[in-house]
N, C-alpha and C positions, 0 to 999 in steps of 0.2 A: 761317476757314482757319487763323488763328494758333492758335486753340484746338486744332484737330486736330493741328497740327504739334507743339505742346507735349506732347500726350499720346502721340503717336508716339515722341517723344524719351524719355519715361519708359518706354514699352513696350520700346524698344530697350535701355535700361538694364536693365530686368528680364530680358530675354532674355540679355543679357551676364552678368548675375548667375547665371543658370541654368547657365552653363558652369563656375561656380566653387563651386556649392553641391551638397550631397548630396541627392538625392531623399529625401523622408521615407519612402517605402515603394515596394513593387513592385506596388501594386494595379492600376495601369493595364495592365501587361503581362498579368497574370492575367485581368483583365476583358476585354481585347481578344481574348484566346484563347478565352474563354467565348462571346463573341459569334459565333464561327464555328460554334457548335453550334445546330442547329435546336431541339433539346430545351431549351436554355437560353433561346432566344428565346421559346418557348412559355411557359416558366416566368415570364419577365419580363411577358408579356402577362397571364397569370393573376394575377400579383402586383398588377398595376395595377388589375385588376377588383376584387380583394380590398381594395386600399387605398381605392378609391372607396367601397366599401360601408362600410369602417371609418369614413371621414370622415362619411358620412351618419349613422352611429350614435355618433359621437364623444361626444355629450352623455351617453350611457349608460355611459361608461367608469367602472369601479368604482375605479380607482386614482387617488388624488390625489397620492401620492408613490410613486415606484417605488424599491424598495430592492434592491440587488444585492450579495450576499456575494462577497468577493474573496479569492483565495489568490495570493500572490506567491511564485514559485519563483525563487530566486537560484541560478544555476548558474555556478560560478567555477572556473577553473584556478588552483591555488595559485601557479603560476609567474607569473601576471599580478598583480603587486603593485599595479597601478594601480586594479584593480577592488575597491573597498571599498564595498559597499552596506550601510549600517547600518540598524538598525530605524528610527531617526529619519528617515532618508532615505525609507524606505518609507512611513512615516506622513505625511511631507510630500507624497509623490506622491498618496496617497489624499486628502489635504486639497485638493490642486490639482484633482483630479477632482471633488470635492464643490463646490468653488467654481465651476468652469467649467460644470458640469452643473446648476447652480442659479443661474446669472447673478449670482454674488456676487463675481466677480473684479473687483478695482479697475480694471484696465486696460480693462474694458468701456466706460469713458468715452471711449476712443479711437475708438469707432464713429463714422464720419462721420454728420452730421445727416440726410443723405438716406436713411440706412438705419436710423435710430432706431426707426421704427415697425415695422421688420421683425425686430427682435431678439426671439429666442424664449428661453424658460426651460424647459429639459427637465424640471426637477424630478425628477432622478434622483439618488439617494443611494447611496454606496458605503461598505461597511464591511468591514474585515478580518475574515475568518471567525473566529467564536468556537467553532464546532463543526465537527469534521472529518467526513469521510464515514462514519466508524465511530461517530459520536456522542460522541467524546472532546473534551475542551476543547483549544483550539489558539489560537495567536496569529495564525494566518492566514499564516504565513511558513514556507517550507521552504528549506533551504540544502543544496546538493549540490556536492561537489567533483568535478572532472572532469579528465581528461587531454586533452580536446579543446581545441585552442587557439582555434578559431573555428568557430561553428556555421553551417551552410548554410541559406539561406532556401529553397533548392530542395527539400531533402529533409526539412526540419523536424526535424532530429535532436535539437534541444534539447528536444523534447517526448517523448522516449523514453529511458527508463532504460537499456535495453540498447544505446543508441547514445551513451551518455555524458551524456545529459540527465536529465530527470526526468518520469515519467508524470504526466498531468493528474489532478487530482481530477475527480470526475464533472462533466462540462461541462454537464449539464442543470441542475445546482444550484449551480455555482460559476463565476464569471468567473475564469479562469486567466490570470495574467500571468507570462510567463517573462522574466527579465532575465539577460543574459549578453553574451558577446562574439560578435556575429554578423557575417556576411560583410560586408566593406566595400562601400559603394555604397548602403545604405539605413540609415535611423535605426531602423526597426522595421517590423513588418508584422502584418496580421491578415486575416481573411476575413469576407465577409458571411455571413449565415445560410444562404444558398442555395448556397454554394460546394460543389463536389463534392470534399469531403474527409471523412476519418473523423471521427466525433464527438469522438474523443479529441484532435483537433488544433484544436478550436475555442478561440479565445482570442487574446490579444495577445502579441507578442514585441517587446521594446524593448531596444535596445543600451544597455549599462550607462552609457555616457558621457552618455546623454540622458534618464536616468530620474531624476525628481525634480529638486530644485534642485542643479545641478552647477556646475562651474567651466568648462564648455564656453563658447566665445566667443559662439555665437549660438543654440544649442539647449540652453539652461540653465534653462528655467523649467517643465520637466515637460510641455510641450505635445505632445510626441511621443505619449505615452500617450493624451492627449485626442484627438488626431487618429486614432490606430489604433482607439480605442474607438468613434469614429464609424463606421468601417467595420464593426466588430463589430455595430453597431446598424443596419446596412444603408445607411449613407450612402456616396455616391460623391464623387469630386472635382468641384468646381463646373464644371470645363471638360469633364466627361464624356469623350467620345472626341476632343475638340478640334475645331478648325475651325468654331466657332460652331454646332455641332450643336444643333438645336432642342430635342432631348430632354435634352441635357447630363446633369445629375444627377437628372432626373425631379422636381426640386423647383421649384415655381412661382415662389417669391420670391427665388431666387438668380439674378442676371442671367447670361445667356449669356456665356461667357468663351472666349477663343481658346485659352489655354494656362495652365500653372502660373505663379505668381509666386514669386520668391525674394527674399531680402534684406529690406529695409525700404522698400517702395515708398511713394510719397507720393500721397495721394488728391487728385484723381481719376486713375485709370488706366482708359483706355477701350480696349475691343476689342468687336467685334460690335455697335458703335454705341451701347453704353451703358457707364456706369461699372461697373467690376468690383468685386465684394465680396472683394477679396484678403485682407482682414483676417479672413476666415472661418476657423474652425478646420480646415476640410477643404482649405485651400489649402496651399502649400509655403513660405510666408514664414517669416522668423525667428520664434522664440518670442515676442519682444517685440512683434511686429506682428499676431499672430493673437489675437482677443479675443472672438469671438461666434459663436453659431449663429443661423440664421434660424428663424422660426416654422414655416416649411414643413419645415425639417429636423427640428424637434422633433416634428412630426406623423409624419414618416417613422420616427423612432426609437421613438416610442410604439407605432406600428403594428408595428414589428419585435418589440418586447417582447411584445406581446399575441399576435401571429400566429405568430412563430417561436420565441420564447424565453420563453414563459409559465411554464414549469416553474421557471425561476430566480427568478421572483417569489414562488413558493410555497416556496422553499428555507428550511430551518431553519439555514442556514449562519451566520447572525448571531443565532441564538436562544440558548437555554439548553442547555449541554452536559449530557448525561445523567450521572447519578451512577453511576459505574462503579468497582468495587474488585476487585482481585485479592487473593490471600492465599497465604501459605506456612505449612504445618503442620510442626512438629517433634514427632513422637510421643514418648511417655514411653519411657525406657530399659528399664523393666520394668513388669510389672503391679503396680499399687498405689503406684507411685513418682510424686511430683509434680514432674517435670522436663520436662513437655511445654510447647510454645510455640505461639502464634498470632501471625503477623506480617501485618498488613494493608498493602496498597499502594493507596491511594485515587488512582486514575489520572485521574479526571474528576469534575466536579461544581462546585458553587459553595460555597467555604469561607465561614465556618468549619463544621466538621463535628462533629456530636454522635454519639458512638459508645457503644453499650451492649452489654455481654457478659452473657449469661444462661446459667446451668446449672440444669437442672431447674426452669426458670421464675423463678429468683431472680437478681437482678442481682449480679454478682460484681466488675465493674469498669466504668469509664466513661472516655471521652475519651482513650484511649491507643491507639496503633496497634500496639503490641507488648505482648503479654501473656505473662508468664513464670510458671514454677512451677505448672503446672496438672496435675491428675490426668487419667487417661483418663476419657472421658465424652462426652456429646453436648451440644455448645454451640450457642447461637444468637447471631448477631451482627447488630445493627441499626445502620445508619448513616443519619443524617438530615442533609442539607445545609441551607444558610441559606435556600433557597427552598422547603423542605419536601419535596424529593424523598427517597425512601427506598430503601435497598438492604438486603435481608435475606438471610442465608444460614445454613445449618445445617452445622456442622463437627463431625466425629467425631475425637476424640483417642484413639488406641489406644496400643499399645506395640510396640516392635520385638521381633521373634521371635514375635509372635502368629500362630498357625497358623490361617489363615482358611478353608482348605479342604484336604481330603485324602481319599484313597481307596486302600486297599491290596487291594481286590477280594476280600477274604476273606468278605464277607457274602453273596455271590451264589452261586447254584446253577449248576454246570456242565451241568445237565440241561435248561436252558431258555435261550433267546436272551436276551442281556443287555437289549435294549431293552424286553422285556416285563417286566423285573424292577425297573426304576428310572427315575426322571426325572433322576437326576444325570448320566446320559449319554444324549444324544439323537441322532437322525439329523439331520444338517445339510442342510436344504433337501431332504430326502427323507422318505418315509414310514417306512422301516425301515433298519436296518443289520445286517450279518451277523456282526460281531465277537462273540466268545463267550469264556466262561471256560475256561481250561485249567489243568491241575495237574501236568503232567509236568516234573520237575526244576525246581521254583521256586527263585528266588534267595533269597527269604525267605518266611516263612509257608507256605501250602500251595497257593496258586493265583494266577493272574495273567490279564491280558486278552490274547487272541490276535486279531490282525488279519491275515486271509489273503485275498488277491485271488481265490483259487479259490472262496471261499465266496459271492461276490456283492458287492453294493454295500457300501462301507465308508466312510462319511463320519460318523465318530463325534465328537460335539462335547460340550464342557462349557462352560457359561456361567461367565464370570469376573466378572460383576457390573457391566459397563459403567462401570468406574472411571475417574476423570479426574485423580486426583492421587495423590501418594505413590509409593513404590517397592516392588516385589514380587519375590520369588524364586520362580519357577515351575519346578518340577523333577519328574522322574520317572525311574524305571529303564527302560531299553530294551534289547532283545536283537534284533539283526539277524543271522540266520543267514548262513553263507557263500553268496555268489552270490544273495542276496536283496536287496530294496529296501524302503525305508520313507520316510514323508513326513508332515509336519504343518505347520499354519499357524496363526498367531495373528492374529485379526481385530480391527480397530478399529471396524468397523461390520459387524454380522452379519445385517442384514436381507437376506433372500434376493433382494429386488428390486434392492438396491444394496449388495452386500457389498464391504468394503474390507479388503484384506489388509495388515496392518502388517509382518509378515515371514513368510518361508516357509523351511523347512528340509527338505532331501532327503538321503537316504543311498542310494548306488548299490551294485551287487553287488561292487565291487572295494575297498570300504573308504574311499570318498571321500564326504565330506559337502560340502554347499553351503548357505550361508545367504544370503538375498536380502532386502534392506530398502531402501526409498527409492531404487530403481534401482541400488543398489550390491550387489555379491556378493563373498563371501569364502569360499574353500574351506578344508576342514580334513580331517583323518584321524580315523577312529573305529575301535575294535576290533571286528572281526567275530566272530561265533560266541561271544559272551560278554556277560554283563550289564554295563552301565555306567550311571552317572548322567548324564543330560543336564539342565542347568539354565540358566536365563536370568534375569539381573537386568534387570527392565523398570522404568526410571525415568521415570514420566509427568511429573514436575516439570521434568526437564531433557531430556526427549526422547532418552533414551539406551537402547540395548540392549547388554548384555554377554552373550556366549554361552560356556558352559563345557562341555567334555567331561571328566567327572570333576572334578578340581581345576584343570585346565588351561584358561585362557581362550584361546579360539580366534578370537574376533571381538568387535569393538565397532563399532557402527553407530548411526545415528540411528534412533529408533523411530518408525514411522508418519510419516515425513517427507513422504509423498505426501498426507497429510491436511491440510485447512485448519489452519493453525497458530495460529489465534485461541485464546486461553486457554479451556480447558474443552472443546474439541471433539476433542482427542486422547484416545481412549478405549482401555481394555483390555476388550474385549467378550467374546471367545470363543476357545477353542482347539479346533482341528479336526484329528483324526488322519485322514488321507485317503490317496488314491492318486494324488496329483498328482506323478507321477514320470516324468521323461523317460528311461526306462531299459528295456532289454530284460529284465533279471531280473524274476522274479515278485515282486509285492508280498507280503511276508510278514514280520511282526515281532511282538514281544511287549512289553507294558507292565506296570509294577507301581509301587506306592508313589508315587502322584501327590501332590504337596504344593504349596500356595501360602502363602507366609509374608510378612508385612509386614517390610520391612527398611529400614535407613537409605538415603538417596540415594546414588547412585553418586559416587565421588570422582574420576571421570575429569575432570569439569568444573573441578576445582581444579588440574589439571596445568597448569603454565605452558608447557611445550613437550611436544608429542607426536611420536612417531616418524615419522608418515606425511607431514609436510610441513615446510617449512623457513621459517617466518615469525616475525618479531619485531614486538612492538608497543612504542611509546614515544611520549611519556613516560608513566610509570605510577607514581603516580597522574597523571591528566590533568585539565585544567580545561575547555578549549573545543575543542581539536583533539587527536585521537589518530592516530598514523601507524602503518600496517602496512607493513613492509618484507619483501618476498619475496627470500630469498637466492638462489634459482634459479627457473627457469620451469618450470611444469608444462605438458604438452601440452593439459591441460584446465583452462580458467580456473575460478577459485573463485567460488562463491556465498558472499556475506558477510552474516552476520546478527548484529546486536547485540541481546541479550536480557537480561532480568533473571533472578533465581534461580528463578522459577517458569515460565520459558519464554516470557513475553510478549515479542513482538518489537517493537522500537522503530525499528530501521533495517534495511533490506534493500537490497542492491545487488549487481551482478555485477562481477567483475574483468574488465577489458578485456584481450584477449590482448596480451602483451608489457608489461603494466603492472606494474612491480615496486615502486612506492611509491604507497600510497593514503592519503589523509587523510580522516578521518571527523569530521564536525562534531558535537560533543556538546552544543551549546547548548540543544537541546530536551530533553535528558535530565535527570531529577532527579539530585541528588547521591546517591552510593552505589555499591554494587558491581554490576558488569555482566560479561557474558561475550560474547566474539566467537567465533562458530562459522564456520570456514572449511571449505567442503566442495566437493570436485570429484568427478568420476567415479572417481578412483583414490586419493583421500586425504581425510583429515579431521583437523582440529585445532581445539581449543577453548582459548581464552586468557582469562584473568581480568584485569579492570582495575577501577580505582576512579575515579569522577569526583568531583573536589573543587572547592571555590570557588577562583576566580582570586586 
């Protein structure tokens, strides 16, 4: 009787402690809600059948050590000066996971002797990712600044970029751990593999005060992540739904328990007629008191990895990053002049790198990323990293002013349809087109191309070469008669099955033009009833379109911003003169003197301030943090993109409505020059900055 009274005394102390301690997570409330679903009950039943089968075949398991790549997303409000999660602290937390999930933690010796034979070793290793989802090298850490003061456990907004958090890396291949300031009342939270949530929400969330080794009074040893990781691997709390429920956590060797323990209980604590395993990582005791998993829990975790999360075991997240390099070309100023340049940017791979430049098969330089003073010609570049991966590319150095294509329509006969005379102009996704040669009152020469809607189908296209770099001036003479309409489009992808328009220009019968690119439109005026030159500077390196009527610039817009912005995928594929006009006037216009010329890159990106928005960046140069200050508010929030000189995107995020000061973490950027593009539905601004060493 005395024994029972003593343990009831300790149990009362534990319950009292529960009134003064923060629950580690909200797992119980979510789990209890799930149990009200018949479908969930059936899922649990099927899971138990699968688990029994797994245990029968356990000896055939192919994994001796389970390796899981981890990405840690640190989401911080700059106004919260208490939240300072260093790289060292993150490494310490990973080390804590590796110790506890391999039974290497020193405090495992605190396990009471009666539970010694039940201690299990999960043999699960964790590594910060070395390869990101795109194959680039990474340190496995992302850092995001936010205006959100506290993230909600109910709506999981820390896991969404557009809600002030950061989107997950592919949860099939990475364990995502978010660290931030979360709603008071829990230390962290996660979900089991069977939780009814989107895949992009799978992972752990840990309050910043409890992540790694901290100065918190009782949750200071990184055990919150250990506990939440248990849920991620399908472990439940030892007390299950409470009240000595026989199923409890579905683990055979964790004793039935009445409820959670808090604080630092002294063994033995008895409920449900047996001593409780309160020192288990899945209980709620202080960090210093939780020290072990049971073998039954280990079996459950291994089953979860094989049955639910097998893809993460095949991930290359901790493998060797692919050798990836971008480049910038500066063409020669004139034909025969040796002032061309090649600049490499090796974005990923295992250094050191061996670089070879060849011209006509002969090696002309080695082991430099910047090559100066070269003539126009065809160059081969080969990069080999320290593990033997190779990256090879062919680069053509031309010269500015080089006329790449032209047609003045003087060589065709007006007596025959144009599509029968040449392959320079083709029917776009049609068998024929009706445009033909005319010769009445030409602007220059003796004839030109006429496109008349009365003649039939007119989708007249010219291939532009599927180009992916450099800048080009594309121009032609055009004549739109009074009360007539005209139209053309430039395509980034011209496959008829999946065409992708980069930008589209229309002319109506009242002298009004409209250019549309990337969801933005700008109107302009044009002279009716007379010839004028229409030209566009298309800068593929900087993703810029400048449109000119004669010598007057009428628009500058992003080029092909609707296309995937990964380097090399933005293309200049085809121009199509067509009838895509929302206008009552008849389609009827004339074309002459088509030209395509290689030109220097647009200088727009070098402008420090542009007229269409009111934003400042500081400090500049910057070391680790760059601030964007908006002087006034737009009704349309900005999309923010940090890119290098060849358009490779490093950081993307959205401005939150009402947010007038944004901080950008630059720690993952190499040193050098970068650009910030700010774009909304009604304005655009590009700002230059330099990242320097601290």
